DOZA-841928 format. One record per residue (C-alpha): residue number from 1; z, x, y; residue in three letters. Coordinates in Angstrom, 3 decimals. Layout:
// DOZA-841928
pos;zz;xx;yy;code
NUM;Z;X;Y;ALA
...
This chain:
// DOZA-841928
pos;zz;xx;yy;code
1;0.000;0.000;0.000;MET
2;-0.941;1.365;3.414;ALA
3;1.805;2.432;5.787;ASN
4;2.333;0.467;8.981;LYS
5;1.143;2.106;12.205;VAL
6;2.842;1.714;15.573;TYR
7;1.915;2.663;19.117;VAL
8;5.063;4.228;20.573;VAL
9;3.769;6.022;23.669;GLY
10;0.841;5.616;26.050;VAL
11;-0.312;7.381;29.192;GLY
12;-3.402;7.728;31.340;MET
13;-4.656;9.200;34.561;THR
14;-6.202;7.202;37.330;LYS
15;-9.934;7.069;36.719;PHE
16;-11.909;8.776;39.468;GLU
17;-15.447;9.165;40.741;LYS
18;-16.771;12.422;39.221;PRO
19;-15.684;15.425;41.249;GLY
20;-13.642;13.459;43.777;ARG
21;-10.133;14.460;42.734;ARG
22;-8.861;17.971;43.362;LYS
23;-5.741;19.774;42.210;ASN
24;-3.026;20.552;44.751;GLU
25;-4.413;24.072;45.199;ASP
26;-7.876;22.676;45.972;GLY
27;-9.406;23.613;42.627;SER
28;-11.450;21.181;40.562;ASP
29;-9.563;18.598;38.520;TRP
30;-10.727;19.771;35.114;ASP
31;-10.262;18.313;31.660;TYR
32;-7.168;20.429;30.809;PRO
33;-5.509;19.023;33.948;ASN
34;-6.452;15.507;32.891;MET
35;-5.164;16.003;29.347;ALA
36;-1.898;17.485;30.552;ARG
37;-1.287;14.449;32.765;GLU
38;-2.134;11.741;30.238;SER
39;-0.526;13.557;27.312;GLY
40;2.686;14.305;29.192;THR
41;2.931;10.643;30.211;LYS
42;2.428;9.449;26.635;ALA
43;5.040;11.849;25.264;LEU
44;7.504;10.814;27.962;ALA
45;6.831;7.163;27.201;ASP
46;7.612;7.802;23.532;ALA
47;10.633;9.917;24.444;GLY
48;9.599;12.781;22.187;ILE
49;8.485;16.377;22.606;SER
50;5.071;17.661;21.580;TYR
51;6.516;19.565;18.630;ASP
52;7.099;16.226;16.847;ARG
53;3.341;15.547;16.821;VAL
54;1.845;16.516;13.455;GLN
55;-1.876;15.999;14.113;GLN
56;-4.036;15.518;17.199;ALA
57;-7.409;13.806;17.507;TYR
58;-9.138;14.583;20.791;VAL
59;-12.210;12.714;21.983;GLY
60;-14.860;13.710;24.517;TYR
61;-18.641;13.312;24.693;VAL
62;-19.649;15.976;27.205;TYR
63;-18.135;19.406;26.632;GLY
64;-18.094;22.577;24.614;GLU
65;-16.893;22.815;21.028;SER
66;-13.096;23.027;20.607;THR
67;-12.449;21.594;24.067;SER
68;-9.937;19.411;22.237;GLY
69;-7.815;22.428;21.435;GLN
70;-7.995;23.662;25.007;ARG
71;-6.916;20.219;26.195;ALA
72;-3.843;19.794;23.992;VAL
73;-2.765;23.408;24.452;TYR
74;-1.623;22.139;27.850;GLU
75;1.043;20.200;25.933;LEU
76;1.985;22.920;23.469;GLY
77;0.695;25.359;20.879;MET
78;2.325;24.425;17.598;THR
79;-0.436;25.206;15.097;GLY
80;-1.119;21.589;14.134;ILE
81;-4.558;20.342;13.090;PRO
82;-6.628;19.409;16.152;VAL
83;-9.753;17.415;15.373;ILE
84;-12.502;17.105;17.999;ASN
85;-14.101;13.642;18.083;VAL
86;-17.460;12.542;19.543;ASN
87;-18.807;9.036;18.920;ASN
88;-20.611;8.174;22.145;ASN
89;-18.854;5.511;24.235;CYS
90;-16.524;4.577;21.356;SER
91;-15.137;8.121;21.203;THR
92;-11.647;7.232;22.456;GLY
93;-11.127;4.408;19.989;SER
94;-12.599;6.551;17.218;THR
95;-9.892;9.146;17.920;ALA
96;-7.367;6.302;17.782;LEU
97;-8.842;5.075;14.488;TYR
98;-8.586;8.526;12.908;LEU
99;-5.059;9.122;14.219;ALA
100;-4.019;5.767;12.753;ALA
101;-5.683;6.552;9.419;GLN
102;-3.564;9.676;9.051;ALA
103;-0.403;7.591;9.326;ILE
104;-1.786;4.690;7.300;ARG
105;-2.558;7.074;4.448;GLY
106;0.804;8.844;4.556;GLY
107;-0.560;12.188;5.768;LEU
108;1.532;12.214;8.956;ALA
109;4.402;10.371;10.631;ASP
110;3.412;11.078;14.236;CYS
111;-0.077;11.650;15.617;THR
112;-1.681;11.987;19.023;LEU
113;-4.981;10.429;20.062;ALA
114;-6.164;11.847;23.375;LEU
115;-9.472;11.415;25.161;GLY
116;-10.990;12.724;28.362;PHE
117;-14.262;13.043;30.187;GLU
118;-15.420;15.202;33.070;LYS
119;-18.736;13.622;33.974;MET
120;-21.709;14.255;36.194;GLN
121;-22.576;11.667;38.857;PRO
122;-25.394;9.253;38.089;GLY
123;-26.712;7.594;34.958;SER
124;-26.127;8.966;31.487;LEU
125;-28.838;11.123;29.990;GLY
126;-29.596;13.376;27.040;ALA
127;-28.228;16.920;27.083;MET
128;-30.774;18.460;24.686;TYR
129;-34.532;17.969;24.830;ASP
130;-35.534;20.213;21.920;ASP
131;-34.392;17.932;19.076;ARG
132;-34.455;14.345;17.855;GLU
133;-32.439;11.996;20.034;GLN
134;-29.965;9.839;18.085;PRO
135;-30.966;6.773;20.102;MET
136;-34.721;7.299;19.701;ALA
137;-35.118;4.728;16.928;LYS
138;-33.163;2.131;18.912;HIS
139;-35.201;2.740;22.041;MET
140;-38.514;2.628;20.201;MET
141;-37.517;-0.659;18.599;ALA
142;-36.572;-2.129;21.967;LEU
143;-39.800;-0.876;23.532;ALA
144;-41.701;-3.085;21.093;GLU
145;-40.083;-6.244;22.496;ILE
146;-39.199;-5.334;26.098;SER
147;-40.720;-3.460;29.010;GLU
148;-39.421;0.113;29.151;VAL
149;-37.315;1.228;32.088;LEU
150;-35.217;4.321;32.695;PHE
151;-32.344;5.079;32.689;PRO
152;-32.020;3.654;29.179;PRO
153;-28.523;2.111;29.218;ALA
154;-29.068;-0.634;31.832;PRO
155;-32.478;-1.333;30.327;TRP
156;-31.045;-1.831;26.836;MET
157;-28.154;-4.078;27.844;PHE
158;-30.186;-5.805;30.542;GLY
159;-32.877;-6.652;28.003;ALA
160;-30.238;-8.253;25.796;ALA
161;-29.069;-10.253;28.795;GLY
162;-32.611;-11.446;29.504;ARG
163;-32.987;-12.408;25.863;GLU
164;-29.854;-14.572;26.080;HIS
165;-31.152;-16.198;29.259;MET
166;-34.440;-17.082;27.596;LYS
167;-32.889;-18.372;24.366;LYS
168;-29.752;-20.110;25.626;TYR
169;-30.254;-20.736;29.337;GLY
170;-27.647;-18.361;30.717;SER
171;-28.287;-17.407;34.342;THR
172;-27.934;-14.435;36.648;ALA
173;-24.870;-16.152;38.080;GLU
174;-23.127;-16.171;34.693;HIS
175;-23.459;-12.398;34.452;PHE
176;-22.388;-11.992;38.071;ALA
177;-19.271;-14.079;37.450;LYS
178;-18.157;-11.491;34.899;ILE
179;-18.533;-8.702;37.464;GLY
180;-16.675;-10.834;39.998;TYR
181;-13.815;-11.425;37.537;LYS
182;-13.419;-7.811;36.506;ASN
183;-13.458;-6.458;40.052;HIS
184;-10.869;-9.090;40.998;ARG
185;-8.651;-8.066;38.086;HIS
186;-8.821;-4.378;39.048;SER
187;-7.265;-5.013;42.457;VAL
188;-3.893;-4.972;40.678;ASN
189;-4.553;-1.850;38.600;ASN
190;-3.427;1.431;40.204;PRO
191;-5.332;3.365;37.497;TYR
192;-8.656;1.731;38.360;SER
193;-11.522;3.686;39.912;GLN
194;-12.349;0.677;42.083;PHE
195;-9.707;-1.653;43.493;GLN
196;-11.834;-3.818;45.776;ASP
197;-12.383;-7.539;45.441;GLU
198;-15.882;-8.894;46.017;TYR
199;-17.236;-12.387;46.445;SER
200;-19.703;-13.741;43.918;LEU
201;-22.330;-13.460;46.640;GLU
202;-21.474;-9.762;47.053;ASP
203;-21.978;-9.207;43.333;ILE
204;-25.336;-10.960;43.324;LEU
205;-26.518;-9.208;46.490;ALA
206;-25.657;-5.659;45.415;SER
207;-28.511;-3.339;44.474;ARG
208;-30.553;-4.507;41.504;MET
209;-30.370;-2.017;38.629;ILE
210;-32.224;-3.984;35.959;TYR
211;-32.701;-7.687;36.532;ASP
212;-30.352;-9.585;36.213;PRO
213;-27.831;-6.709;36.374;LEU
214;-26.824;-5.588;39.860;THR
215;-24.834;-2.454;40.629;LYS
216;-21.491;-4.286;40.747;LEU
217;-22.075;-5.459;37.172;GLN
218;-22.503;-1.934;35.788;CYS
219;-19.798;0.529;34.776;SER
220;-19.734;3.777;36.771;PRO
221;-19.474;7.342;35.545;THR
222;-15.890;8.544;35.802;SER
223;-13.466;11.403;35.319;ASP
224;-10.200;10.668;33.557;GLY
225;-8.045;10.799;30.455;SER
226;-5.928;8.583;28.219;GLY
227;-3.441;9.380;25.461;ALA
228;-1.625;7.427;22.751;VAL
229;1.221;8.447;20.436;ILE
230;1.170;6.753;17.024;LEU
231;4.031;6.708;14.541;ALA
232;4.999;5.505;11.090;SER
233;7.743;2.969;10.467;GLU
234;10.079;5.752;9.330;ALA
235;9.463;7.697;12.553;PHE
236;10.067;4.575;14.652;VAL
237;13.397;3.987;12.908;ASP
238;14.447;7.642;13.077;GLU
239;13.834;7.816;16.828;HIS
240;15.075;4.358;17.787;GLY
241;11.678;3.250;19.113;LEU
242;11.587;-0.296;17.715;ALA
243;12.122;-1.946;21.097;SER
244;8.925;-0.445;22.536;GLN
245;6.775;-0.167;19.420;ALA
246;3.525;-2.127;19.199;VAL
247;2.066;-2.545;15.721;GLU
248;-1.599;-2.066;14.888;ILE
249;-2.048;-5.060;12.571;VAL
250;-5.786;-4.722;12.069;GLY
251;-8.384;-2.062;12.749;GLN
252;-12.001;-1.601;11.709;ALA
253;-14.919;0.637;12.525;MET
254;-18.500;-0.302;11.770;THR
255;-21.791;1.498;12.237;THR
256;-25.317;0.123;12.369;ASP
257;-26.494;-2.350;9.761;PHE
258;-30.139;-2.789;8.836;ALA
259;-30.019;-5.920;10.998;SER
260;-29.738;-3.684;14.077;THR
261;-33.519;-3.503;13.878;PHE
262;-34.137;-7.203;13.303;ASP
263;-36.437;-7.483;16.300;GLY
264;-33.839;-8.661;18.823;THR
265;-32.384;-6.839;21.805;ALA
266;-28.866;-8.010;20.963;LYS
267;-29.214;-6.485;17.503;GLY
268;-30.228;-3.143;18.970;ILE
269;-27.164;-3.024;21.252;ILE
270;-24.790;-3.603;18.354;GLY
271;-24.157;-7.341;18.068;TYR
272;-23.749;-7.260;14.290;ASP
273;-21.576;-4.139;14.394;MET
274;-19.290;-5.959;16.799;ASN
275;-19.201;-9.195;14.826;ALA
276;-18.540;-7.475;11.503;GLN
277;-15.779;-5.243;12.894;ALA
278;-14.079;-8.274;14.432;ALA
279;-14.377;-10.222;11.188;ARG
280;-12.728;-7.393;9.253;GLN
281;-9.870;-7.203;11.752;VAL
282;-9.287;-10.946;11.613;TYR
283;-9.102;-10.752;7.817;GLU
284;-6.722;-7.776;7.871;GLN
285;-4.378;-9.236;10.468;SER
286;-4.441;-12.892;9.470;GLY
287;-5.192;-13.670;13.107;LEU
288;-8.169;-15.429;14.627;GLY
289;-9.647;-15.337;18.121;PRO
290;-7.413;-18.226;19.167;GLN
291;-4.272;-16.211;18.346;ASP
292;-4.828;-13.560;21.023;PHE
293;-3.812;-14.012;24.637;GLN
294;-5.286;-10.836;26.115;VAL
295;-8.410;-8.838;25.279;ILE
296;-9.792;-5.520;26.477;GLU
297;-13.472;-5.277;25.551;LEU
298;-16.428;-3.013;26.249;HIS
299;-18.024;-4.403;29.416;ASP
300;-20.271;-1.412;30.088;CYS
301;-22.520;-4.045;31.674;PHE
302;-21.728;-7.684;32.358;SER
303;-24.393;-8.711;29.838;ALA
304;-22.445;-6.991;27.077;ASN
305;-19.237;-8.822;27.938;GLU
306;-21.057;-12.153;27.746;LEU
307;-22.544;-11.269;24.361;LEU
308;-19.164;-10.065;23.123;LEU
309;-17.595;-13.456;23.784;TYR
310;-19.919;-14.711;21.067;GLU
311;-19.789;-11.667;18.749;ALA
312;-15.976;-11.641;18.726;LEU
313;-15.874;-15.360;17.996;GLY
314;-14.371;-16.596;21.251;LEU
315;-17.162;-19.168;21.185;CYS
316;-20.282;-19.984;19.221;GLY
317;-23.677;-18.393;19.808;GLU
318;-25.147;-19.609;23.070;GLY
319;-21.804;-20.994;24.283;GLU
320;-20.650;-18.063;26.436;ALA
321;-21.978;-19.572;29.692;PRO
322;-19.755;-22.630;29.233;ALA
323;-16.785;-20.339;28.600;LEU
324;-17.523;-18.527;31.860;ILE
325;-18.071;-21.691;33.885;ASP
326;-14.778;-23.052;32.553;GLY
327;-12.866;-19.926;33.706;ASN
328;-11.613;-19.438;30.156;GLN
329;-11.566;-15.605;30.279;THR
330;-9.266;-15.055;33.239;THR
331;-5.723;-15.971;34.236;TYR
332;-5.102;-19.639;33.499;GLY
333;-7.785;-19.758;30.785;GLY
334;-7.625;-19.412;26.998;LYS
335;-7.759;-15.620;27.201;TRP
336;-7.444;-12.992;29.880;VAL
337;-10.328;-10.615;29.230;VAL
338;-10.171;-7.153;30.804;ASN
339;-7.061;-7.572;32.963;PRO
340;-7.396;-3.839;33.719;SER
341;-10.718;-4.455;35.464;GLY
342;-12.666;-3.342;32.424;GLY
343;-15.220;-0.571;32.382;LEU
344;-17.072;-2.192;35.275;ILE
345;-14.237;-1.669;37.739;SER
346;-11.594;0.498;36.069;LYS
347;-14.262;3.062;35.218;GLY
348;-15.749;4.560;32.070;HIS
349;-14.920;8.205;31.279;PRO
350;-16.395;7.936;27.808;LEU
351;-13.810;9.801;25.749;GLY
352;-10.902;8.116;27.509;ALA
353;-12.059;4.504;27.600;THR
354;-10.760;3.378;24.209;GLY
355;-7.366;4.939;24.845;LEU
356;-7.116;3.352;28.284;ALA
357;-7.808;-0.005;26.629;GLN
358;-5.002;0.654;24.134;CYS
359;-2.665;1.649;26.971;SER
360;-3.350;-1.565;28.889;GLU
361;-2.755;-3.751;25.856;LEU
362;0.443;-1.897;24.983;THR
363;1.755;-2.516;28.488;TRP
364;0.760;-6.170;28.219;GLN
365;2.569;-6.598;24.897;LEU
366;5.685;-4.894;26.257;ARG
367;5.641;-6.980;29.434;GLY
368;5.100;-3.853;31.544;GLN
369;1.748;-4.688;33.163;ALA
370;3.215;-5.520;36.580;ASP
371;0.893;-7.744;38.649;LYS
372;-1.650;-7.790;35.809;ARG
373;0.843;-9.232;33.329;GLN
374;-0.470;-12.071;31.188;VAL
375;2.069;-14.770;30.317;ASP
376;3.573;-15.021;26.827;ASN
377;1.593;-12.237;25.176;VAL
378;2.252;-11.898;21.456;SER
379;-1.076;-10.501;20.228;ALA
380;-3.848;-8.448;21.826;ALA
381;-7.388;-7.499;20.824;LEU
382;-9.382;-4.367;21.678;GLN
383;-13.115;-3.728;21.343;HIS
384;-14.985;-0.490;22.078;ASN
385;-18.595;0.361;21.187;ILE
386;-20.892;3.349;21.357;GLY
387;-24.612;2.939;20.772;LEU
388;-26.140;5.020;18.070;GLY
389;-23.739;3.594;16.877;GLY
390;-20.111;2.746;16.211;ALA
391;-17.924;-0.229;17.058;ALA
392;-14.141;-0.163;16.799;VAL
393;-11.998;-3.293;16.958;VAL
394;-8.191;-3.167;16.888;THR
395;-5.566;-5.919;16.834;ALA
396;-2.027;-5.387;18.124;TYR
397;1.213;-7.363;17.940;ARG
398;4.679;-6.813;19.252;ARG
399;6.621;-5.130;16.476;ALA
400;8.699;-7.588;14.469;GLU
401;11.693;-5.380;13.721;ARG
């Protein structure tokens, strides 16, 4: 029987526009600085020292080999295994998944999942042009059913949005309402890259990136880091952490199915990966979509959030617009989705995103989310995806101890 896994410490930096933040001495805020800040916060939250950590899983997309070691050496040099993790935009939650597996399988009692990204301004692009691109098959498949536009990310998710509009009658305003919601949520998040509220008209009138997606419906590039301390039940008891522990009651990772290339844009951007990962988590946890009060999901673009409402089972296929029009994904609705502001407003430093999502949900379950706090939270759901591809879904509950 698998061991139970608990989140006992979380920490993150504020997410920043690339290159904006400087250290006190004027030097660049580099990834070791980020990791020291988030990791120190997570350890302090757990009330333990780094020498209690038995394994570390460190996620980043852009960086040299063994940057994970350099990052956690800011916390200590204790000879533990340090595993570098890269899984595109799901890197942070992949590190979390692996750190949890070590405890679930009895290989460790305390693990660290840490993620960071030091990014370049502007849209994401390939780093190597002398070899096959991992997304080439996806892009070629999409090019057969949609006009090609660069940069690829807004094209891919925007095409899926257009497909939904054509098939189900969703409108540009439905997508804009998601951007409006997430920017409004971020006003109360001190860790968010953006903390400005916009009107729906502002969202619609911002620069068009790929119709119907305007700039204020797209996640920015960001610098930042997040960290999570995981522990076994025995470790929780030994260190008296039951009052703050949050249990991972379901967790699944999926990669592409053959149906990814079924001739639809939503398939290419991971719809079936998302749906299957969610289904596995619901089976593991005994919970359904209706049992969660708060959700952090991967709104890299507003179109993806809309599609995720359907993939995660919050509503049936084609029913997301009604969910949006009914204000069912914000305070006062059935769920509060992305109370942090989501990727659109909080920011998206790729390796840190999944761990920032975990941090937000841990605070929500503990009742520590300040002005963002959702009422009566007993269960929380996390979704993080990277194209190419991998989707990670995790369910959390307050520890019943």
